[in-house]
N, CA, C and O atoms as a CHARMM CRD file, in Angstrom:
* protein
*
  296
    1    1 MET  N      6.75000   7.99500 -27.81300 PROA 1      0.00000
    2    1 MET  CA     6.10900   6.98100 -27.00800 PROA 1      0.00000
    3    1 MET  C      6.58200   7.04900 -25.55100 PROA 1      0.00000
    4    1 MET  O      5.78300   6.87800 -24.63000 PROA 1      0.00000
    5    2 GLU  N      7.87100   7.29800 -25.34500 PROA 2      0.00000
    6    2 GLU  CA     8.41500   7.35100 -23.98400 PROA 2      0.00000
    7    2 GLU  C      7.72200   8.43300 -23.16700 PROA 2      0.00000
    8    2 GLU  O      7.42400   8.23800 -21.98900 PROA 2      0.00000
    9    3 ARG  N      7.47100   9.56800 -23.79700 PROA 3      0.00000
   10    3 ARG  CA     6.82000  10.67700 -23.09700 PROA 3      0.00000
   11    3 ARG  C      5.42100  10.28500 -22.62700 PROA 3      0.00000
   12    3 ARG  O      5.01500  10.67000 -21.53100 PROA 3      0.00000
   13    4 ASP  N      4.67700   9.52600 -23.43500 PROA 4      0.00000
   14    4 ASP  CA     3.34800   9.06500 -23.03800 PROA 4      0.00000
   15    4 ASP  C      3.43200   8.17200 -21.80600 PROA 4      0.00000
   16    4 ASP  O      2.60200   8.27100 -20.90300 PROA 4      0.00000
   17    5 GLY  N      4.43900   7.30100 -21.77300 PROA 5      0.00000
   18    5 GLY  CA     4.62900   6.43700 -20.61700 PROA 5      0.00000
   19    5 GLY  C      4.95400   7.21900 -19.36900 PROA 5      0.00000
   20    5 GLY  O      4.49200   6.88500 -18.27800 PROA 5      0.00000
   21    6 GLN  N      5.75300   8.26700 -19.52700 PROA 6      0.00000
   22    6 GLN  CA     6.11000   9.09600 -18.38400 PROA 6      0.00000
   23    6 GLN  C      4.88600   9.86000 -17.88000 PROA 6      0.00000
   24    6 GLN  O      4.68700   9.99000 -16.67200 PROA 6      0.00000
   25    7 LEU  N      4.08100  10.35400 -18.78800 PROA 7      0.00000
   26    7 LEU  CA     2.85900  11.04800 -18.37600 PROA 7      0.00000
   27    7 LEU  C      1.91700  10.10000 -17.64000 PROA 7      0.00000
   28    7 LEU  O      1.26900  10.49100 -16.66900 PROA 7      0.00000
   29    8 GLU  N      1.84400   8.86800 -18.10000 PROA 8      0.00000
   30    8 GLU  CA     1.00700   7.88100 -17.43200 PROA 8      0.00000
   31    8 GLU  C      1.53500   7.61200 -16.02600 PROA 8      0.00000
   32    8 GLU  O      0.75800   7.50700 -15.07600 PROA 8      0.00000
   33    9 LEU  N      2.85700   7.50100 -15.89400 PROA 9      0.00000
   34    9 LEU  CA     3.46200   7.27000 -14.58100 PROA 9      0.00000
   35    9 LEU  C      3.18600   8.44200 -13.64000 PROA 9      0.00000
   36    9 LEU  O      2.90200   8.24000 -12.45900 PROA 9      0.00000
   37   10 TYR  N      3.27100   9.67500 -14.16700 PROA 10     0.00000
   38   10 TYR  CA     2.92000  10.84500 -13.35200 PROA 10     0.00000
   39   10 TYR  C      1.47300  10.74800 -12.87400 PROA 10     0.00000
   40   10 TYR  O      1.17200  11.06800 -11.72400 PROA 10     0.00000
   41   11 GLY  N      0.59100  10.31300 -13.75000 PROA 11     0.00000
   42   11 GLY  CA    -0.82300  10.16800 -13.38200 PROA 11     0.00000
   43   11 GLY  C     -1.02000   9.15200 -12.27600 PROA 11     0.00000
   44   11 GLY  O     -1.79000   9.37600 -11.34200 PROA 11     0.00000
   45   12 VAL  N     -0.31600   8.02600 -12.38600 PROA 12     0.00000
   46   12 VAL  CA    -0.40800   6.98700 -11.35300 PROA 12     0.00000
   47   12 VAL  C      0.14300   7.52000 -10.03500 PROA 12     0.00000
   48   12 VAL  O     -0.45700   7.31800  -8.97900 PROA 12     0.00000
   49   13 LEU  N      1.28200   8.19900 -10.09900 PROA 13     0.00000
   50   13 LEU  CA     1.88100   8.75800  -8.88500 PROA 13     0.00000
   51   13 LEU  C      0.95300   9.79700  -8.25100 PROA 13     0.00000
   52   13 LEU  O      0.78600   9.81700  -7.03100 PROA 13     0.00000
   53   14 ALA  N      0.35400  10.65100  -9.06800 PROA 14     0.00000
   54   14 ALA  CA    -0.56200  11.67100  -8.55000 PROA 14     0.00000
   55   14 ALA  C     -1.75000  11.02600  -7.83600 PROA 14     0.00000
   56   14 ALA  O     -2.16200  11.48900  -6.77200 PROA 14     0.00000
   57   15 ALA  N     -2.29400   9.96900  -8.41500 PROA 15     0.00000
   58   15 ALA  CA    -3.42600   9.27700  -7.78600 PROA 15     0.00000
   59   15 ALA  C     -3.00200   8.64400  -6.46400 PROA 15     0.00000
   60   15 ALA  O     -3.74800   8.69000  -5.48600 PROA 15     0.00000
   61   16 ARG  N     -1.80500   8.04900  -6.43100 PROA 16     0.00000
   62   16 ARG  CA    -1.30900   7.44500  -5.18700 PROA 16     0.00000
   63   16 ARG  C     -1.04700   8.50600  -4.11600 PROA 16     0.00000
   64   16 ARG  O     -1.33200   8.28500  -2.93900 PROA 16     0.00000
   65   17 LEU  N     -0.50400   9.65600  -4.52500 PROA 17     0.00000
   66   17 LEU  CA    -0.27200  10.74000  -3.56700 PROA 17     0.00000
   67   17 LEU  C     -1.58400  11.24400  -2.99400 PROA 17     0.00000
   68   17 LEU  O     -1.68300  11.49500  -1.79300 PROA 17     0.00000
   69   18 LYS  N     -2.58100  11.39200  -3.83400 PROA 18     0.00000
   70   18 LYS  CA    -3.89500  11.84600  -3.37700 PROA 18     0.00000
   71   18 LYS  C     -4.47300  10.86200  -2.36300 PROA 18     0.00000
   72   18 LYS  O     -5.03300  11.26600  -1.34400 PROA 18     0.00000
   73   19 GLN  N     -4.33300   9.57800  -2.64700 PROA 19     0.00000
   74   19 GLN  CA    -4.81700   8.54800  -1.73800 PROA 19     0.00000
   75   19 GLN  C     -4.05000   8.60500  -0.40800 PROA 19     0.00000
   76   19 GLN  O     -4.65000   8.48000   0.66000 PROA 19     0.00000
   77   20 ALA  N     -2.74400   8.79000  -0.47500 PROA 20     0.00000
   78   20 ALA  CA    -1.93600   8.86700   0.75000 PROA 20     0.00000
   79   20 ALA  C     -2.30900  10.10100   1.56800 PROA 20     0.00000
   80   20 ALA  O     -2.38300  10.03000   2.79500 PROA 20     0.00000
   81   21 HSD  N     -2.54400  11.22700   0.90200 PROA 21     0.00000
   82   21 HSD  CA    -2.96800  12.44000   1.62000 PROA 21     0.00000
   83   21 HSD  C     -4.29300  12.20600   2.33400 PROA 21     0.00000
   84   21 HSD  O     -4.47100  12.64800   3.46900 PROA 21     0.00000
   85   22 THR  N     -5.21100  11.52400   1.68800 PROA 22     0.00000
   86   22 THR  CA    -6.50000  11.21900   2.30700 PROA 22     0.00000
   87   22 THR  C     -6.30900  10.32200   3.52200 PROA 22     0.00000
   88   22 THR  O     -6.93700  10.53100   4.56000 PROA 22     0.00000
   89   23 ARG  N     -5.44000   9.32400   3.39200 PROA 23     0.00000
   90   23 ARG  CA    -5.17500   8.43200   4.51700 PROA 23     0.00000
   91   23 ARG  C     -4.62300   9.20800   5.70800 PROA 23     0.00000
   92   23 ARG  O     -5.06000   9.01100   6.84200 PROA 23     0.00000
   93   24 VAL  N     -3.66700  10.08800   5.44800 PROA 24     0.00000
   94   24 VAL  CA    -3.05300  10.86200   6.52900 PROA 24     0.00000
   95   24 VAL  C     -4.07800  11.81800   7.15000 PROA 24     0.00000
   96   24 VAL  O     -4.15000  11.94300   8.37200 PROA 24     0.00000
   97   25 ALA  N     -4.85300  12.47700   6.32500 PROA 25     0.00000
   98   25 ALA  CA    -5.84400  13.43300   6.82800 PROA 25     0.00000
   99   25 ALA  C     -6.88200  12.76100   7.72000 PROA 25     0.00000
  100   25 ALA  O     -7.35900  13.36600   8.68000 PROA 25     0.00000
  101   26 ASN  N     -7.23400  11.52100   7.41400 PROA 26     0.00000
  102   26 ASN  CA    -8.26600  10.81200   8.17200 PROA 26     0.00000
  103   26 ASN  C     -7.70500   9.91800   9.27000 PROA 26     0.00000
  104   26 ASN  O     -8.46600   9.27300   9.99300 PROA 26     0.00000
  105   27 ALA  N     -6.39500   9.87400   9.40100 PROA 27     0.00000
  106   27 ALA  CA    -5.75300   8.98500  10.37300 PROA 27     0.00000
  107   27 ALA  C     -6.01600   9.44800  11.79700 PROA 27     0.00000
  108   27 ALA  O     -6.00800  10.64100  12.09900 PROA 27     0.00000
  109   28 GLU  N     -6.24700   8.48300  12.64800 PROA 28     0.00000
  110   28 GLU  CA    -6.40900   8.76100  14.07500 PROA 28     0.00000
  111   28 GLU  C     -5.05800   8.57400  14.74900 PROA 28     0.00000
  112   28 GLU  O     -4.78900   7.55400  15.38300 PROA 28     0.00000
  113   29 VAL  N     -4.21600   9.59400  14.59100 PROA 29     0.00000
  114   29 VAL  CA    -2.85700   9.57600  15.14200 PROA 29     0.00000
  115   29 VAL  C     -2.62100  10.89900  15.86400 PROA 29     0.00000
  116   29 VAL  O     -3.35000  11.86500  15.63700 PROA 29     0.00000
  117   30 PRO  N     -1.61100  10.95300  16.73000 PROA 30     0.00000
  118   30 PRO  CA    -1.28400  12.22000  17.39500 PROA 30     0.00000
  119   30 PRO  C     -0.92900  13.30100  16.35800 PROA 30     0.00000
  120   30 PRO  O     -0.45700  12.99600  15.26200 PROA 30     0.00000
  121   31 ASP  N     -1.16400  14.55400  16.72500 PROA 31     0.00000
  122   31 ASP  CA    -0.90900  15.67000  15.80800 PROA 31     0.00000
  123   31 ASP  C      0.53300  15.69000  15.30200 PROA 31     0.00000
  124   31 ASP  O      0.77100  15.98200  14.13000 PROA 31     0.00000
  125   32 GLY  N      1.48300  15.38900  16.16000 PROA 32     0.00000
  126   32 GLY  CA     2.88900  15.38500  15.74800 PROA 32     0.00000
  127   32 GLY  C      3.15300  14.33800  14.66800 PROA 32     0.00000
  128   32 GLY  O      3.91400  14.58000  13.73100 PROA 32     0.00000
  129   33 THR  N      2.52900  13.19400  14.80300 PROA 33     0.00000
  130   33 THR  CA     2.67700  12.13600  13.80300 PROA 33     0.00000
  131   33 THR  C      2.06000  12.57900  12.48700 PROA 33     0.00000
  132   33 THR  O      2.64400  12.37300  11.42300 PROA 33     0.00000
  133   34 ARG  N      0.88000  13.18600  12.55600 PROA 34     0.00000
  134   34 ARG  CA     0.20800  13.66700  11.34800 PROA 34     0.00000
  135   34 ARG  C      1.05900  14.73800  10.64100 PROA 34     0.00000
  136   34 ARG  O      1.17000  14.74000   9.41500 PROA 34     0.00000
  137   35 ARG  N      1.65400  15.64200  11.42600 PROA 35     0.00000
  138   35 ARG  CA     2.50900  16.67800  10.83600 PROA 35     0.00000
  139   35 ARG  C      3.71100  16.06600  10.12600 PROA 35     0.00000
  140   35 ARG  O      4.06800  16.49000   9.02600 PROA 35     0.00000
  141   36 GLU  N      4.33300  15.07400  10.75000 PROA 36     0.00000
  142   36 GLU  CA     5.49600  14.41900  10.15600 PROA 36     0.00000
  143   36 GLU  C      5.11000  13.68700   8.86500 PROA 36     0.00000
  144   36 GLU  O      5.81900  13.77600   7.86300 PROA 36     0.00000
  145   37 LEU  N      4.00400  12.97500   8.89300 PROA 37     0.00000
  146   37 LEU  CA     3.54400  12.27900   7.68900 PROA 37     0.00000
  147   37 LEU  C      3.19900  13.27200   6.58800 PROA 37     0.00000
  148   37 LEU  O      3.50700  13.03200   5.42000 PROA 37     0.00000
  149   38 SER  N      2.57200  14.36800   6.94100 PROA 38     0.00000
  150   38 SER  CA     2.23800  15.40400   5.95500 PROA 38     0.00000
  151   38 SER  C      3.49600  16.02400   5.36500 PROA 38     0.00000
  152   38 SER  O      3.56500  16.27600   4.16200 PROA 38     0.00000
  153   39 ARG  N      4.47500  16.26800   6.20200 PROA 39     0.00000
  154   39 ARG  CA     5.74800  16.82300   5.73300 PROA 39     0.00000
  155   39 ARG  C      6.40300  15.87900   4.72900 PROA 39     0.00000
  156   39 ARG  O      6.91000  16.31300   3.69500 PROA 39     0.00000
  157   40 ARG  N      6.38800  14.60200   5.03800 PROA 40     0.00000
  158   40 ARG  CA     6.98600  13.61900   4.13400 PROA 40     0.00000
  159   40 ARG  C      6.22600  13.53200   2.81100 PROA 40     0.00000
  160   40 ARG  O      6.83800  13.36500   1.75600 PROA 40     0.00000
  161   41 LEU  N      4.91600  13.64200   2.85800 PROA 41     0.00000
  162   41 LEU  CA     4.12500  13.64200   1.62000 PROA 41     0.00000
  163   41 LEU  C      4.46900  14.85200   0.75900 PROA 41     0.00000
  164   41 LEU  O      4.57900  14.73700  -0.46200 PROA 41     0.00000
  165   42 LEU  N      4.63800  16.00000   1.38500 PROA 42     0.00000
  166   42 LEU  CA     5.02900  17.19700   0.63500 PROA 42     0.00000
  167   42 LEU  C      6.41100  17.02400   0.02200 PROA 42     0.00000
  168   42 LEU  O      6.66600  17.48900  -1.08900 PROA 42     0.00000
  169   43 ALA  N      7.29600  16.35800   0.74200 PROA 43     0.00000
  170   43 ALA  CA     8.63700  16.11200   0.20600 PROA 43     0.00000
  171   43 ALA  C      8.56600  15.19700  -1.01700 PROA 43     0.00000
  172   43 ALA  O      9.27100  15.42500  -2.00000 PROA 43     0.00000
  173   44 VAL  N      7.73000  14.17400  -0.96400 PROA 44     0.00000
  174   44 VAL  CA     7.56600  13.27900  -2.11100 PROA 44     0.00000
  175   44 VAL  C      7.04000  14.06400  -3.30800 PROA 44     0.00000
  176   44 VAL  O      7.50400  13.88300  -4.43400 PROA 44     0.00000
  177   45 THR  N      6.07600  14.93100  -3.05600 PROA 45     0.00000
  178   45 THR  CA     5.50900  15.75100  -4.13100 PROA 45     0.00000
  179   45 THR  C      6.58200  16.62900  -4.75700 PROA 45     0.00000
  180   45 THR  O      6.63800  16.76000  -5.98000 PROA 45     0.00000
  181   46 ALA  N      7.42700  17.22700  -3.94200 PROA 46     0.00000
  182   46 ALA  CA     8.49800  18.08200  -4.45700 PROA 46     0.00000
  183   46 ALA  C      9.51200  17.26500  -5.26000 PROA 46     0.00000
  184   46 ALA  O      9.97000  17.71000  -6.31300 PROA 46     0.00000
  185   47 VAL  N      9.86200  16.08500  -4.77400 PROA 47     0.00000
  186   47 VAL  CA    10.82000  15.23500  -5.47200 PROA 47     0.00000
  187   47 VAL  C     10.27200  14.80000  -6.83100 PROA 47     0.00000
  188   47 VAL  O     11.03000  14.66400  -7.79100 PROA 47     0.00000
  189   48 ALA  N      8.96900  14.58300  -6.91200 PROA 48     0.00000
  190   48 ALA  CA     8.34900  14.12500  -8.16500 PROA 48     0.00000
  191   48 ALA  C      8.57800  15.10100  -9.30900 PROA 48     0.00000
  192   48 ALA  O      8.56200  14.70600 -10.47500 PROA 48     0.00000
  193   49 LYS  N      8.78800  16.34900  -8.99200 PROA 49     0.00000
  194   49 LYS  CA     9.01800  17.35500 -10.03500 PROA 49     0.00000
  195   49 LYS  C     10.37300  17.16800 -10.71100 PROA 49     0.00000
  196   49 LYS  O     10.57600  17.63200 -11.83300 PROA 49     0.00000
  197   50 HSD  N     11.30800  16.48500 -10.03000 PROA 50     0.00000
  198   50 HSD  CA    12.67700  16.36700 -10.52800 PROA 50     0.00000
  199   50 HSD  C     13.13900  14.93100 -10.75200 PROA 50     0.00000
  200   50 HSD  O     13.97800  14.67500 -11.61500 PROA 50     0.00000
  201   51 ASP  N     12.59100  13.98700  -9.97300 PROA 51     0.00000
  202   51 ASP  CA    13.05500  12.61000 -10.03700 PROA 51     0.00000
  203   51 ASP  C     11.88200  11.67500  -9.76300 PROA 51     0.00000
  204   51 ASP  O     11.60500  11.32200  -8.61700 PROA 51     0.00000
  205   52 LEU  N     11.21000  11.28700 -10.81600 PROA 52     0.00000
  206   52 LEU  CA    10.00400  10.47800 -10.69700 PROA 52     0.00000
  207   52 LEU  C     10.27300   9.13900 -10.01600 PROA 52     0.00000
  208   52 LEU  O      9.48600   8.70100  -9.17600 PROA 52     0.00000
  209   53 ALA  N     11.36300   8.49500 -10.36600 PROA 53     0.00000
  210   53 ALA  CA    11.68500   7.18800  -9.78000 PROA 53     0.00000
  211   53 ALA  C     11.91100   7.29800  -8.27800 PROA 53     0.00000
  212   53 ALA  O     11.44800   6.44300  -7.52200 PROA 53     0.00000
  213   54 ASP  N     12.61300   8.33100  -7.83400 PROA 54     0.00000
  214   54 ASP  CA    12.85100   8.52000  -6.40000 PROA 54     0.00000
  215   54 ASP  C     11.53900   8.82400  -5.68000 PROA 54     0.00000
  216   54 ASP  O     11.32500   8.35500  -4.56200 PROA 54     0.00000
  217   55 ALA  N     10.67600   9.59200  -6.29900 PROA 55     0.00000
  218   55 ALA  CA     9.38200   9.89900  -5.68800 PROA 55     0.00000
  219   55 ALA  C      8.55600   8.63400  -5.49700 PROA 55     0.00000
  220   55 ALA  O      7.92000   8.45400  -4.45800 PROA 55     0.00000
  221   56 VAL  N      8.56500   7.75600  -6.49900 PROA 56     0.00000
  222   56 VAL  CA     7.82800   6.49300  -6.38700 PROA 56     0.00000
  223   56 VAL  C      8.41200   5.65100  -5.25700 PROA 56     0.00000
  224   56 VAL  O      7.67000   5.06700  -4.46700 PROA 56     0.00000
  225   57 ARG  N      9.73200   5.58800  -5.17900 PROA 57     0.00000
  226   57 ARG  CA    10.38400   4.81800  -4.11200 PROA 57     0.00000
  227   57 ARG  C     10.01400   5.36800  -2.73300 PROA 57     0.00000
  228   57 ARG  O      9.66600   4.61100  -1.82700 PROA 57     0.00000
  229   58 ARG  N     10.09200   6.68000  -2.58600 PROA 58     0.00000
  230   58 ARG  CA     9.75300   7.30000  -1.29900 PROA 58     0.00000
  231   58 ARG  C      8.29500   7.07500  -0.93000 PROA 58     0.00000
  232   58 ARG  O      7.97200   6.83000   0.23200 PROA 58     0.00000
  233   59 LEU  N      7.42300   7.15800  -1.91800 PROA 59     0.00000
  234   59 LEU  CA     6.00500   6.93500  -1.64100 PROA 59     0.00000
  235   59 LEU  C      5.75800   5.48300  -1.26400 PROA 59     0.00000
  236   59 LEU  O      4.91800   5.21000  -0.40700 PROA 59     0.00000
  237   60 ASP  N      6.46700   4.54400  -1.88100 PROA 60     0.00000
  238   60 ASP  CA     6.34200   3.13700  -1.49900 PROA 60     0.00000
  239   60 ASP  C      6.70900   2.94100  -0.03000 PROA 60     0.00000
  240   60 ASP  O      6.01800   2.23100   0.70000 PROA 60     0.00000
  241   61 VAL  N      7.79600   3.57100   0.39500 PROA 61     0.00000
  242   61 VAL  CA     8.24000   3.46400   1.79100 PROA 61     0.00000
  243   61 VAL  C      7.18800   4.07800   2.72500 PROA 61     0.00000
  244   61 VAL  O      6.84100   3.48500   3.74700 PROA 61     0.00000
  245   62 LEU  N      6.69500   5.24000   2.37900 PROA 62     0.00000
  246   62 LEU  CA     5.70100   5.90900   3.22200 PROA 62     0.00000
  247   62 LEU  C      4.40000   5.11700   3.27900 PROA 62     0.00000
  248   62 LEU  O      3.78600   5.00700   4.34000 PROA 62     0.00000
  249   63 THR  N      3.98100   4.56800   2.14900 PROA 63     0.00000
  250   63 THR  CA     2.75400   3.76900   2.12000 PROA 63     0.00000
  251   63 THR  C      2.89900   2.54100   3.01000 PROA 63     0.00000
  252   63 THR  O      1.96300   2.17700   3.72200 PROA 63     0.00000
  253   64 ALA  N      4.05300   1.90700   2.97600 PROA 64     0.00000
  254   64 ALA  CA     4.30300   0.75100   3.84500 PROA 64     0.00000
  255   64 ALA  C      4.23400   1.16500   5.31400 PROA 64     0.00000
  256   64 ALA  O      3.72800   0.41700   6.15000 PROA 64     0.00000
  257   65 GLU  N      4.74100   2.35600   5.62500 PROA 65     0.00000
  258   65 GLU  CA     4.66800   2.84500   7.00200 PROA 65     0.00000
  259   65 GLU  C      3.22000   3.10300   7.42000 PROA 65     0.00000
  260   65 GLU  O      2.82600   2.77000   8.53700 PROA 65     0.00000
  261   66 LEU  N      2.43700   3.69100   6.53100 PROA 66     0.00000
  262   66 LEU  CA     1.01600   3.91600   6.82500 PROA 66     0.00000
  263   66 LEU  C      0.31800   2.58500   7.08300 PROA 66     0.00000
  264   66 LEU  O     -0.49600   2.47000   8.00000 PROA 66     0.00000
  265   67 ASP  N      0.63900   1.58500   6.27100 PROA 67     0.00000
  266   67 ASP  CA     0.07400   0.24800   6.47700 PROA 67     0.00000
  267   67 ASP  C      0.48700  -0.28700   7.84900 PROA 67     0.00000
  268   67 ASP  O     -0.33300  -0.84600   8.57800 PROA 67     0.00000
  269   68 GLY  N      1.76600  -0.11200   8.19400 PROA 68     0.00000
  270   68 GLY  CA     2.28300  -0.58400   9.47900 PROA 68     0.00000
  271   68 GLY  C      1.64700   0.11400  10.67200 PROA 68     0.00000
  272   68 GLY  O      1.50700  -0.47700  11.74200 PROA 68     0.00000
  273   69 LEU  N      1.26200   1.37200  10.48600 PROA 69     0.00000
  274   69 LEU  CA     0.58900   2.11900  11.55500 PROA 69     0.00000
  275   69 LEU  C     -0.88900   1.76900  11.64800 PROA 69     0.00000
  276   69 LEU  O     -1.59000   2.22700  12.55000 PROA 69     0.00000
  277   70 GLY  N     -1.35800   0.95400  10.70700 PROA 70     0.00000
  278   70 GLY  CA    -2.77000   0.57100  10.71100 PROA 70     0.00000
  279   70 GLY  C     -3.69100   1.65400  10.19500 PROA 70     0.00000
  280   70 GLY  O     -4.88100   1.66200  10.51000 PROA 70     0.00000
  281   71 ILE  N     -3.15500   2.56600   9.40900 PROA 71     0.00000
  282   71 ILE  CA    -3.97400   3.64200   8.84300 PROA 71     0.00000
  283   71 ILE  C     -4.70500   3.07400   7.63300 PROA 71     0.00000
  284   71 ILE  O     -4.07600   2.68400   6.64900 PROA 71     0.00000
  285   72 PRO  N     -6.03900   3.02700   7.70600 PROA 72     0.00000
  286   72 PRO  CA    -6.79700   2.36900   6.63900 PROA 72     0.00000
  287   72 PRO  C     -6.68900   3.06000   5.28900 PROA 72     0.00000
  288   72 PRO  O     -6.50900   4.27400   5.18700 PROA 72     0.00000
  289   73 ASP  N     -6.80500   2.23600   4.26600 PROA 73     0.00000
  290   73 ASP  CA    -6.77900   2.70200   2.88200 PROA 73     0.00000
  291   73 ASP  C     -8.21100   2.65700   2.35900 PROA 73     0.00000
  292   73 ASP  O     -8.67700   1.61100   1.90600 PROA 73     0.00000
  293   74 HSD  N     -8.89700   3.77200   2.42000 PROA 74     0.00000
  294   74 HSD  CA   -10.31500   3.80100   2.01700 PROA 74     0.00000
  295   74 HSD  C    -10.45800   3.94100   0.54400 PROA 74     0.00000
  296   74 HSD  O    -11.57800   3.98200   0.03300 PROA 74     0.00000
């Protein structure tokens, strides 16, 4: 049962990462800002392979930053 829950969490994280990538790709921000946000998204993706809880935490922080920058969530 635990494995099913973990797979579900991976699915939720994957959907959130996809949404965050879309937000960054469509953001009207300077290129340097977009590169930094993209780099951080890639780091979250890499962390997810080894530490799901840390990846979720990092994505929460990044999502809050995107919200703070006014990057819309379509």
